[in-house]
C-alpha positions as a printed Julia matrix, in Angstrom:
289×3 Matrix{Float64}:
  11.04    0.39   23.29
  12.01   -3.01   24.86
  14.82   -5.07   23.38
  15.91   -1.98   21.35
  19.58   -2.77   21.77
  19.04   -6.53   20.78
  17.49   -5.44   17.56
  19.71   -2.35   17.01
  16.75    0.02   16.87
  17.73    3.73   17.11
  14.98    5.66   19.03
  11.38    4.84   19.25
   7.98    6.09   18.28
   8.28    5.25   14.57
   5.54    5.37   12.13
   4.69    1.89   10.94
   3.7     2.88    7.37
   7.13    4.31    6.86
   8.8     1.25    8.21
   6.83   -0.89    5.91
   7.77    1.05    2.87
  11.49    1.1     3.75
  11.41   -2.67    4.21
   9.96   -3.23    0.81
  12.41   -0.92   -0.71
  15.28   -2.89    0.83
  13.85   -5.98   -0.77
  13.92   -4.3    -4.07
  17.45   -3.2    -3.56
  18.39   -6.7    -2.75
  16.91   -7.99   -6.06
  18.44   -5.15   -8.14
  22.04   -4.76   -6.67
  22.75   -7.84   -4.66
  24.64   -7.9    -1.5
  28.34   -7.88   -2.32
  28.72   -4.13   -1.81
  29.0    -1.96    1.35
  25.36   -2.61    2.15
  23.92   -6.08    2.64
  20.35   -5.29    1.51
  19.07   -8.7     2.36
  20.21   -8.72    5.95
  18.98   -5.15    6.3
  15.59   -5.98    4.86
  15.26   -9.03    7.21
  16.44   -7.1    10.22
  13.75   -4.26    9.68
  11.02   -6.85    8.93
  11.82   -8.57   12.15
  11.77   -5.12   14.02
   8.33   -4.47   12.57
   7.14   -7.89   13.75
   8.44   -7.49   17.19
   7.66   -3.83   17.89
   4.72   -2.74   15.54
   2.44   -5.71   15.49
   0.59   -6.42   18.68
   1.82   -9.84   20.05
  -0.95  -12.44   20.09
  -3.5   -10.45   18.23
  -1.87   -9.79   14.72
  -3.09   -6.17   14.88
  -0.74   -3.72   13.06
  -0.02   -0.86   15.33
   0.45    2.7    14.02
   3.88    2.65   15.66
   5.92    0.97   18.3
   4.52    3.31   20.95
   0.97    2.47   20.46
  -1.05   -0.39   21.69
  -3.72   -2.41   19.76
  -6.63   -0.37   20.88
  -5.92    2.03   18.01
  -4.91    1.26   14.46
  -4.84    2.99   11.22
  -6.49    0.9     8.39
  -4.44    2.84    5.59
  -1.24    1.29    7.02
  -2.49   -2.09    5.99
  -0.05   -3.0     3.33
  -1.31   -6.44    2.99
   0.67   -7.14   -0.3
   3.89   -6.03    1.49
   2.85   -8.53    4.39
   2.62  -11.51    1.96
   6.0   -10.42    0.46
   7.51  -10.27    3.78
   6.34  -13.72    4.59
   7.86  -15.24    1.56
  11.07  -13.26    1.9
  11.59  -14.37    5.48
  10.02  -17.9     5.35
   7.34  -16.7     7.77
   4.26  -16.71    5.49
   1.98  -18.09    8.27
   2.57  -15.21   10.4
   2.44  -12.45    7.87
  -0.63  -13.89    6.1
  -2.23  -13.8     9.57
  -1.36  -10.21    9.86
  -2.93   -9.5     6.39
  -6.12  -11.44    7.24
  -6.51   -9.46   10.5
  -6.05   -6.37    8.56
  -9.01   -7.08    6.42
 -11.05   -8.2     9.47
 -10.57   -4.81   11.02
 -11.49   -3.06    7.75
 -14.61   -5.04    7.39
 -15.69   -4.59   10.97
 -15.08   -0.96   10.82
 -17.37   -0.7     7.69
 -20.16   -2.82    9.28
 -20.01   -1.31   12.79
 -20.36    2.24   11.4
 -22.82    1.51    8.52
 -20.32    2.91    6.19
 -21.21    3.42    2.56
 -19.11    1.68   -0.07
 -15.52    1.54    0.9
 -15.38    4.5     3.31
 -13.32    2.97    6.17
 -12.4     5.66    8.84
  -8.88    7.25    9.13
  -8.51    5.66   12.63
 -10.15    2.64   14.16
 -10.0     0.32   17.15
  -9.02   -3.16   16.43
 -12.71   -4.26   16.7
 -13.77   -1.7    14.11
 -15.15    0.93   16.44
 -13.86    4.53   16.71
 -11.01    5.28   18.91
 -10.92    7.8    21.68
  -7.13    8.16   21.42
  -7.11   10.28   18.24
  -9.23   13.26   19.23
  -6.6    15.44   17.61
  -7.23   13.92   14.27
  -9.67   15.39   11.66
 -13.23   14.48   12.76
 -11.49   12.5    15.54
 -10.5     9.91   12.98
 -14.1     8.99   12.03
 -14.05   10.0     8.36
 -12.67    8.8     5.15
 -10.03   11.51    4.8
  -6.41   11.91    3.92
  -5.29    8.72    5.9
  -7.94    6.42    4.85
  -7.5     7.6     1.24
  -4.51    5.29    0.98
  -6.56    2.06    1.81
  -7.76    1.49   -1.71
  -4.33    1.4    -3.25
  -3.1    -0.83   -0.5
  -5.78   -3.28   -1.46
  -5.06   -2.84   -5.13
  -1.44   -3.83   -4.62
  -2.36   -6.95   -2.84
  -4.66   -7.96   -5.58
  -2.25   -7.18   -8.38
   0.59   -9.07   -6.57
  -1.31  -11.87   -5.16
  -4.9   -11.99   -6.52
  -6.23  -12.04   -2.95
  -9.99  -12.34   -2.63
 -10.33  -10.0     0.45
  -8.35   -7.36   -1.63
 -10.77   -7.92   -4.51
 -13.9    -7.5    -2.32
 -12.64   -4.13   -0.91
 -11.6    -3.03   -4.32
 -15.11   -3.97   -5.69
 -16.47   -1.56   -3.17
 -14.3     1.15   -4.34
 -15.23    0.4    -8.04
 -18.89    0.57   -7.08
 -18.53    3.88   -5.54
 -16.86    5.41   -8.56
 -19.58    4.01  -10.75
 -22.11    5.4    -8.46
 -20.95    9.03   -8.76
 -20.61    8.87  -12.4
 -16.86    8.49  -12.87
 -13.45    9.33  -11.62
 -13.86   13.09  -12.28
 -16.7    13.18   -9.69
 -14.64   12.07   -6.77
 -14.15   14.63   -3.99
 -11.36   14.84   -1.25
 -12.88   13.06    1.63
 -16.19   11.65    2.81
 -18.12   10.95    6.0
 -18.66    7.23    6.44
 -22.2     7.61    5.47
 -20.96    8.97    1.96
 -21.56   12.59    2.55
 -18.68   14.64    0.83
 -16.54   16.58    3.01
 -15.51   19.24    0.65
 -16.81   19.81   -2.9
 -14.72   22.84   -3.78
 -11.73   20.98   -5.37
 -10.48   17.53   -6.49
  -7.25   15.84   -5.22
  -5.35   12.95   -6.91
  -4.71   11.47   -3.53
  -8.18   10.15   -3.61
  -8.56    9.84   -7.42
  -5.32    7.95   -7.86
  -6.27    5.37   -5.23
  -9.61    4.62   -6.92
  -7.76    4.42  -10.27
  -5.7     1.57   -8.83
  -8.74   -0.4    -7.66
 -10.0    -0.11  -11.2
  -7.19   -2.42  -12.11
  -9.1    -5.16  -10.32
 -12.36   -4.7   -12.39
 -11.53   -6.59  -15.64
 -12.71   -3.71  -17.49
  -9.89   -1.99  -19.56
 -12.07    1.0   -20.4
 -12.65    1.7   -16.73
  -8.9     1.33  -15.99
  -8.12    3.71  -18.85
 -10.55    6.25  -17.55
  -8.95    6.12  -14.12
  -5.51    6.57  -15.56
  -6.67    9.46  -17.81
  -8.0    11.31  -14.73
  -4.88   10.57  -12.9
  -2.71   12.2   -15.52
  -4.6    15.46  -15.3
  -2.65   16.32  -12.09
   1.14   16.54  -11.75
   0.87   16.21   -7.87
   0.68   13.29   -5.55
   0.25   11.0    -8.61
   3.74    9.61   -9.31
   3.32    6.67   -6.82
  -0.11    5.53   -8.33
   1.39    6.05  -11.78
   4.22    3.64  -10.7
   1.54    0.96   -9.76
  -0.52    1.31  -12.88
   2.52    1.07  -15.09
   3.81   -2.01  -13.5
   6.86   -0.21  -11.95
   5.88   -0.89   -8.36
   6.54   -4.63   -8.7
   6.82   -7.6    -6.25
  10.49   -7.94   -6.12
   9.98  -11.67   -5.42
   8.32  -12.17   -8.74
  10.71  -10.72  -11.21
  14.35  -10.94  -11.94
  16.28   -7.75  -12.58
  19.75   -7.17  -14.07
  22.24   -6.78  -11.39
  25.27   -6.33  -13.63
  26.43   -3.09  -15.17
  27.27   -3.03  -18.88
  28.43   -0.33  -21.47
  26.29   -0.39  -24.55
  27.93    2.89  -26.06
  24.36    3.85  -27.25
  24.09    0.65  -29.43
  21.16   -0.8   -27.54
  18.36    0.68  -25.6
  16.25   -1.64  -23.59
  13.15   -0.45  -21.96
  11.13   -0.69  -19.43
  13.26   -2.14  -16.69
  11.79   -4.08  -15.09
   9.8    -5.52  -17.88
   6.78   -8.0   -17.41
   5.01   -8.72  -20.75
   6.8    -6.46  -23.27
  10.4    -5.47  -23.58
  11.3    -2.83  -26.07
  14.81   -2.98  -27.85
  16.15   -0.18  -30.07
  19.64   -0.77  -31.52
  21.67    0.61  -34.43
  24.72   -0.7   -36.43
  28.22    0.81  -35.42
């Protein structure tokens, strides 16, 4: 990796999706705990976002690479954390750049759907930057040509972007997801993986990796009953659902749009305040002492 010493990068061949999640978590830590302790979360978040920009986005094309060791001929649409990108732009005063990366991400998704005559939202696990299949991932399931365990994350990436920023491209993709759920008769009829033409890969079991992602896009529908149905189906499984539950309950939040308490206090069980963070409702339980 070039310039690794300059940007204090330890090693190479990192996975971009992990780096994105770590950067977003550092932003939350900055909001929650501040920077007066042993770790300056603000500087660490900015440093990591800059590393991602230099090493994991193809220079000149705005294509998000799967990792620093990849070129732009192959990308992974499920890594397109477009809501994070917009937050990174606000956080680093670099919105023009990161919004362009988000826009390019939706361009790739839409190209992939159209080039391969995909049904509904069934983007492929792996893709070239022009939307076609990639020859570099022959080791992946179905050579990366199906909507499988990578692509399954794409709906919740778009849902976060819409919940945080109300983005129209996120809404358009989410609508494709909602249309699919309605077409099969509900969330309990979703199977783990589909060919891009809509053919189920396996009908012998269900998996909340897929169901939960669709439950999140229901949040863009404006139909509370539809959202409730998705949440009810998600709760049936105790595995792989925690992250989706965080989003649906408002606990995966945009750290730039909320203010969290960053001071410790002792209440001696006099007051109980929940949830934290709170958006529309804050519950307070108290007793006299």
